[in-house]
C-alpha positions as CSV (number, residue, x, y, z in Angstrom):
1,M,0.0,0.0,0.0
2,H,1.3,3.4,-0.8
3,E,2.6,5.3,2.2
4,Y,0.2,8.2,1.7
5,T,-2.9,6.1,1.2
6,S,-4.8,5.2,4.4
7,T,-7.7,3.2,2.8
8,P,-7.5,-0.3,1.3
9,R,-6.9,-0.4,-2.5
10,V,-8.7,-3.0,-4.6
11,W,-8.0,-4.2,-8.1
12,G,-10.2,-6.5,-10.2
13,L,-9.7,-8.6,-13.4
14,S,-12.1,-10.8,-15.4
15,C,-10.5,-13.7,-17.2
16,P,-12.0,-16.0,-19.9
17,G,-11.9,-19.6,-18.7
18,F,-8.9,-20.6,-20.8
19,P,-5.9,-22.4,-19.3
20,E,-3.5,-19.7,-20.6
21,E,-5.4,-17.2,-18.5
22,V,-3.9,-18.7,-15.3
23,S,-0.5,-17.4,-16.2
24,R,-2.0,-14.0,-17.1
25,A,-3.8,-13.8,-13.7
26,R,-0.5,-14.7,-11.9
27,R,1.5,-12.0,-13.8
28,W,-1.2,-9.4,-13.2
29,T,-1.3,-10.2,-9.5
30,R,2.5,-9.9,-9.2
31,D,2.4,-6.6,-11.1
32,V,-0.3,-5.2,-8.8
33,L,1.8,-6.3,-5.8
34,R,5.2,-5.3,-7.3
35,G,7.5,-4.4,-4.4
36,S,5.4,-6.2,-1.8
37,P,7.0,-9.2,0.1
38,F,3.7,-11.0,-0.7
39,A,3.9,-10.8,-4.5
40,E,5.3,-14.3,-5.1
41,D,3.0,-16.0,-2.6
42,A,0.0,-14.2,-3.9
43,G,0.9,-15.1,-7.5
44,L,1.2,-18.8,-6.5
45,I,-2.2,-18.7,-4.7
46,V,-3.9,-17.0,-7.7
47,S,-2.4,-19.6,-10.0
48,E,-3.8,-22.5,-8.0
49,L,-7.2,-20.9,-7.4
50,S,-7.6,-19.9,-11.1
51,A,-6.6,-23.3,-12.3
52,N,-9.1,-24.9,-9.9
53,A,-11.9,-22.6,-11.2
54,I,-11.1,-23.6,-14.8
55,L,-10.8,-27.3,-14.1
56,H,-13.7,-27.9,-11.6
57,T,-16.4,-25.3,-12.4
58,A,-18.3,-23.8,-15.3
59,S,-15.6,-21.2,-15.6
60,G,-13.7,-23.6,-17.8
61,R,-16.6,-24.3,-20.1
62,Q,-17.4,-22.4,-23.3
63,S,-18.1,-18.7,-22.4
64,G,-17.0,-19.3,-18.9
65,V,-15.0,-16.8,-16.9
66,F,-13.4,-16.4,-13.5
67,Y,-12.9,-13.1,-11.6
68,L,-9.9,-12.1,-9.6
69,A,-9.6,-9.4,-7.0
70,V,-6.6,-8.2,-5.1
71,A,-7.2,-6.0,-2.0
72,V,-4.3,-4.4,-0.1
73,S,-4.5,-2.6,3.2
74,A,-1.9,-1.9,6.0
75,Q,-3.0,-5.1,7.7
76,V,-3.6,-7.6,4.9
77,V,-3.1,-8.6,1.3
78,A,-6.2,-10.5,0.1
79,V,-6.6,-12.3,-3.2
80,S,-9.9,-13.7,-4.3
81,V,-11.0,-15.9,-7.2
82,T,-14.7,-16.2,-8.0
83,D,-15.8,-19.0,-10.3
84,D,-18.9,-19.4,-12.5
85,G,-20.3,-22.3,-10.4
86,G,-21.8,-25.4,-11.9
87,T,-20.8,-27.7,-9.1
88,G,-23.1,-29.0,-6.4
89,T,-20.6,-28.7,-3.6
90,A,-18.3,-26.0,-2.2
91,P,-14.6,-26.3,-2.6
92,K,-12.8,-27.9,0.4
93,V,-9.3,-28.7,1.5
94,E,-8.6,-32.4,0.9
95,H,-5.7,-34.3,2.5
96,Q,-4.2,-36.4,-0.3
97,G,-1.3,-38.8,-0.3
98,Q,2.1,-37.8,-1.7
99,D,1.5,-39.7,-4.9
100,A,-1.9,-38.0,-5.7
101,E,-1.9,-36.0,-8.9
102,H,-5.0,-33.9,-8.0
103,G,-6.7,-32.6,-4.9
104,R,-3.9,-30.9,-3.1
105,G,-4.3,-27.3,-4.4
106,L,-6.5,-25.8,-1.7
107,G,-4.3,-27.5,0.9
108,M,-1.3,-25.8,-0.6
109,V,-3.1,-22.5,-0.6
110,S,-4.1,-22.9,3.1
111,A,-0.5,-23.7,3.9
112,I,0.8,-20.4,2.3
113,A,-2.0,-18.1,3.4
114,H,-2.7,-17.1,6.9
115,R,-6.4,-17.6,6.4
116,V,-8.6,-19.0,3.6
117,V,-12.3,-18.2,3.4
118,I,-14.8,-19.8,1.0
119,H,-18.1,-18.0,0.3
120,D,-21.1,-18.9,-1.9
121,S,-21.4,-16.1,-4.5
122,G,-24.4,-16.2,-6.8
123,G,-24.1,-19.5,-8.6
124,G,-20.5,-20.1,-7.8
125,H,-17.9,-19.7,-5.0
126,T,-15.4,-17.1,-4.0
127,I,-12.2,-18.3,-2.4
128,T,-10.3,-15.6,-0.5
129,A,-6.7,-16.1,0.7
130,E,-5.4,-13.6,3.2
131,L,-1.8,-12.8,3.9
132,F,-1.4,-10.7,7.1
133,T,1.3,-8.1,7.0
134,N,2.0,-8.2,10.8
135,V,2.4,-11.8,11.9
136,R,4.1,-13.1,15.0
137,R,5.7,-16.5,15.1
138,G,3.1,-19.2,15.0
139,G,1.1,-17.4,12.3
140,H,-1.0,-15.2,14.6
141,P,-1.6,-11.5,13.7
142,C,0.1,-9.0,15.9
């Protein structure tokens, strides 16, 4: 956040549900957060959440989209991906074995982020990963 800005700043991006949009979403996130110590972690989180939206929801179907938001305040960097829905269940963290090829993405996101929140949003879901700027050892906010 800019030193003279006292309110949160929010950026948004709509992406067609094509696989190549995952890398664009990651680059865009890193550009928005350029200079932040959270840029790389946020980019990785966005890659995983965007790929999940394309693979597991209507976002990856013809005319599908996913939406990305980055919010920055003095306390938190939050990245959110909203999908187009089309599934009967909410995303959840699964504990897969080391040899599993799928199903570990949200677990990885929850290991990187300080908090992950999943919301119903219209017909789909929004997954928000938060990275707290002031964290003590043990992962708790100051």
